[in-house]
C-alpha positions in Angstrom: 42.6 93.5 209.9 40.5 94.6 206.9 43.6 96.5 205.5 45.6 93.3 205.7 42.9 91.3 204.0 42.6 93.9 201.2 46.4 94.0 200.7 46.5 90.2 200.7 43.8 90.1 198.0 45.8 92.6 195.9 49.0 90.6 196.4 47.1 87.6 195.2 46.1 89.3 192.0 49.6 90.7 191.4 51.6 87.7 192.4 49.3 84.7 192.7 52.1 82.0 192.6 53.9 83.7 195.5 50.6 83.8 197.5 50.0 80.2 196.7 53.4 79.3 198.2 52.5 81.3 201.3 49.2 79.4 201.7 50.8 76.0 201.1 53.6 76.8 203.6 50.9 77.0 206.3 50.5 73.2 206.1 46.8 73.4 206.9 45.0 70.1 207.7 42.4 68.7 205.4 39.6 69.6 208.0 40.8 73.2 208.3 41.2 73.6 204.5 37.8 72.0 203.8 36.1 74.3 206.4 37.6 77.3 204.7 36.3 76.0 201.4 32.9 75.5 202.9 32.7 78.9 204.4 33.9 80.8 201.4 31.6 78.9 199.1 28.6 79.7 201.3 29.6 83.4 201.5 29.9 83.5 197.7 26.5 81.9 197.3 24.8 84.4 199.7 26.4 87.3 197.8 25.2 85.9 194.5 21.7 85.6 195.8 21.8 89.1 197.1 23.1 90.4 193.7 20.3 88.5 191.9 17.8 90.0 194.3 19.0 93.5 193.4 19.1 92.8 189.7 16.0 90.5 189.4 13.0 91.6 187.3 9.5 90.3 187.2 10.2 88.5 183.9 13.1 86.7 185.4 11.0 85.3 188.2 9.8 82.3 186.3 13.1 81.3 184.8 15.1 78.2 186.0 18.0 80.5 187.0 15.6 82.5 189.2 14.4 79.3 190.8 18.0 78.6 192.0 19.0 82.1 192.9 15.8 82.7 194.9 16.6 79.7 197.1 19.8 80.7 198.9 20.2 77.3 200.7 20.0 75.4 197.4 22.4 77.9 195.8 24.8 77.5 198.8 24.7 73.7 198.5 25.4 73.8 194.7 28.3 76.3 195.4 29.8 74.0 198.0 29.6 71.0 195.7 31.2 72.9 192.8 34.0 74.3 194.9 34.7 70.9 196.5 34.7 69.2 193.1 37.0 71.9 191.7 39.5 71.3 194.6 39.3 67.5 194.2 39.8 67.7 190.4 42.7 70.2 190.8 44.4 67.6 193.0 43.6 64.4 191.1 44.1 65.7 187.5 47.3 67.5 188.5 48.7 64.4 190.2 47.8 62.4 187.1 50.1 64.6 185.1 53.0 64.3 187.5 52.1 67.1 190.0 53.1 67.0 193.6 50.3 68.8 195.4 48.2 67.4 198.2 44.4 67.5 198.7 44.6 69.7 201.8 46.7 72.2 199.8 44.3 72.1 196.9 41.3 72.8 199.2 43.2 75.7 200.9 44.1 77.2 197.6 40.6 76.9 196.1 39.2 78.4 199.3 41.5 81.4 198.9 40.6 81.9 195.3 36.9 81.9 196.3 37.7 84.4 199.1 39.3 86.8 196.7 36.3 86.4 194.4 34.0 87.1 197.3 35.8 90.4 198.0 35.4 91.3 194.3 31.8 90.3 194.4 31.2 92.5 197.4 32.8 95.4 195.6 30.6 94.8 192.6 27.5 94.8 194.9 28.6 98.2 196.2 29.1 99.4 192.7 25.7 98.1 191.7 24.1 100.3 194.4 26.2 103.3 193.6 27.0 103.1 189.8 25.1 100.3 188.2 26.6 100.6 184.7 30.1 100.4 186.1 29.2 97.2 188.1 27.9 95.5 184.9 31.1 96.5 183.0 33.3 94.8 185.6 31.5 91.4 185.5 33.7 89.9 182.7 36.8 90.9 184.7 35.7 88.6 187.6 35.7 85.7 185.1 39.1 86.6 183.8 40.3 86.9 187.4 38.9 83.4 188.3 40.9 81.8 185.5 44.0 83.8 186.2 44.1 82.8 189.9 43.0 79.2 189.4 45.5 78.6 186.7 48.3 80.2 188.8 47.4 78.4 192.0 47.1 75.0 190.3 50.5 75.5 188.6 52.1 76.3 191.9 50.3 73.5 193.7 51.8 70.9 191.4 55.0 72.6 190.5 54.1 73.1 186.8 56.2 75.8 185.2 53.9 76.6 182.2 50.6 78.5 182.9 49.1 78.0 179.4 49.3 74.2 179.7 47.5 74.4 183.1 44.8 76.6 181.6 44.4 74.2 178.8 44.1 71.4 181.3 41.4 73.3 183.2 39.4 74.0 180.0 39.6 70.4 178.8 38.7 69.0 182.2 35.7 71.3 182.5 34.6 70.4 179.0 35.0 66.7 179.7 33.0 67.1 182.9 30.3 68.9 181.1 30.0 66.2 178.5 29.9 63.6 181.2 27.1 65.4 183.0 25.1 65.6 179.8 25.4 61.9 179.2 24.5 61.1 182.8 21.4 63.2 182.6 20.5 61.7 179.3 20.8 58.2 180.8 18.7 59.2 183.8 16.0 61.0 181.9 16.0 58.7 178.9 15.6 59.5 175.3 11.8 59.8 175.5 12.0 62.2 178.4 14.5 64.4 176.6 12.3 64.5 173.6 9.5 66.0 175.6 11.6 68.7 177.1 
């Protein structure tokens, strides 16, 4: 079973669009896809918390990031929200530009992306225990892998032939979302509150 999972993860990295077709061909229901997304997001959050615990220092203890990573349930909730939002945006934005994918398919694909990243994260934790410098060196590769898989999966989800256009769409959507969040926070806190931060 573990060999099959490992080989599937390798196949995903080598031929992500082919793996996306396999996942979509399963025709999973929205409930099943959402459950997969939920479970993989929680696993990813727990691994992130464990990694932070291994890397954390006394100086990091008072930082805002430490406040989040030292509370696994809060981190898991945030991870679930982010993954759910990513799946929903992958579906909505893709459909807006003429894509053909469905929400259950988007959830299933984003769940699989997260699962592959969880396996990579687990390998990094093992490297962290055995060869810390090597583990730190592989961190940027995980980010590259995320964009590679997400771009390929969304392209296959909606039948888009050009990967770079999908990647550009992801970047623009993320930037627009970031700006929207800043404006919402500014509206909630108020100009006076922000001035005191």
